[in-house]
LOZAVEX-869224 format. One record per residue (C-alpha): x, y, z; residue number from 1. Coordinates in nm, 2 decimals, decimal comma. Layout:
N
+--------+--------+--------+-----+
:     px :     py :     pz : pos :
+--------+--------+--------+-----+
:      X :      Y :      Z : NUM :
...
+--------+--------+--------+-----+
This chain:
65
+--------+--------+--------+-----+
:     px :     py :     pz : pos :
+--------+--------+--------+-----+
:   0,00 :   0,00 :   0,00 :   1 :
:   0,15 :   0,33 :  -0,11 :   2 :
:   0,11 :   0,65 :   0,08 :   3 :
:  -0,03 :   0,93 :  -0,16 :   4 :
:   0,16 :   1,20 :   0,03 :   5 :
:   0,49 :   1,04 :  -0,05 :   6 :
:   0,42 :   0,98 :  -0,42 :   7 :
:   0,57 :   1,22 :  -0,67 :   8 :
:   0,33 :   1,47 :  -0,82 :   9 :
:   0,22 :   1,41 :  -1,17 :  10 :
:   0,12 :   1,77 :  -1,23 :  11 :
:   0,38 :   1,98 :  -1,40 :  12 :
:   0,52 :   2,27 :  -1,20 :  13 :
:   0,41 :   2,61 :  -1,32 :  14 :
:   0,66 :   2,79 :  -1,54 :  15 :
:   0,76 :   3,13 :  -1,41 :  16 :
:   0,62 :   3,40 :  -1,63 :  17 :
:   0,86 :   3,65 :  -1,78 :  18 :
:   0,63 :   3,95 :  -1,74 :  19 :
:   0,43 :   4,05 :  -1,43 :  20 :
:   0,06 :   4,05 :  -1,48 :  21 :
:  -0,06 :   4,37 :  -1,66 :  22 :
:  -0,26 :   4,62 :  -1,46 :  23 :
:  -0,61 :   4,68 :  -1,59 :  24 :
:  -0,62 :   4,94 :  -1,88 :  25 :
:  -0,68 :   5,29 :  -1,77 :  26 :
:  -1,01 :   5,47 :  -1,85 :  27 :
:  -0,84 :   5,70 :  -2,10 :  28 :
:  -0,69 :   5,39 :  -2,29 :  29 :
:  -1,03 :   5,22 :  -2,30 :  30 :
:  -1,20 :   5,55 :  -2,42 :  31 :
:  -0,95 :   5,59 :  -2,70 :  32 :
:  -0,98 :   5,23 :  -2,80 :  33 :
:  -1,36 :   5,27 :  -2,81 :  34 :
:  -1,34 :   5,59 :  -3,01 :  35 :
:  -1,12 :   5,42 :  -3,27 :  36 :
:  -1,36 :   5,13 :  -3,29 :  37 :
:  -1,66 :   5,36 :  -3,35 :  38 :
:  -1,48 :   5,62 :  -3,56 :  39 :
:  -1,76 :   5,79 :  -3,75 :  40 :
:  -2,00 :   5,82 :  -3,46 :  41 :
:  -1,74 :   5,96 :  -3,23 :  42 :
:  -1,63 :   6,22 :  -3,48 :  43 :
:  -1,99 :   6,33 :  -3,54 :  44 :
:  -2,05 :   6,37 :  -3,17 :  45 :
:  -1,72 :   6,56 :  -3,13 :  46 :
:  -1,81 :   6,80 :  -3,42 :  47 :
:  -2,16 :   6,86 :  -3,27 :  48 :
:  -2,01 :   6,93 :  -2,93 :  49 :
:  -1,76 :   7,18 :  -3,07 :  50 :
:  -2,02 :   7,35 :  -3,28 :  51 :
:  -2,25 :   7,37 :  -2,97 :  52 :
:  -1,98 :   7,51 :  -2,75 :  53 :
:  -1,88 :   7,77 :  -3,01 :  54 :
:  -2,24 :   7,87 :  -3,06 :  55 :
:  -2,29 :   7,91 :  -2,68 :  56 :
:  -1,97 :   8,12 :  -2,64 :  57 :
:  -2,06 :   8,34 :  -2,94 :  58 :
:  -2,41 :   8,38 :  -2,81 :  59 :
:  -2,30 :   8,47 :  -2,46 :  60 :
:  -2,04 :   8,72 :  -2,60 :  61 :
:  -2,32 :   8,88 :  -2,81 :  62 :
:  -2,56 :   8,91 :  -2,52 :  63 :
:  -2,30 :   9,05 :  -2,27 :  64 :
:  -2,14 :   9,31 :  -2,50 :  65 :
+--------+--------+--------+-----+
């Protein structure tokens, strides 16, 4: 009768990894990746935002002159 504690393990030892595990990607990196993936929609929203902000600033400048 053999003792299972004394038998050699059949599982292979884990190989040490060359690189430490990567930290989760930052919010900025995820946002940029998403913007590249949805290029046209993001550019349209960006153009609308810029146009709206410029309109707001010009409107405020006109009203407060």
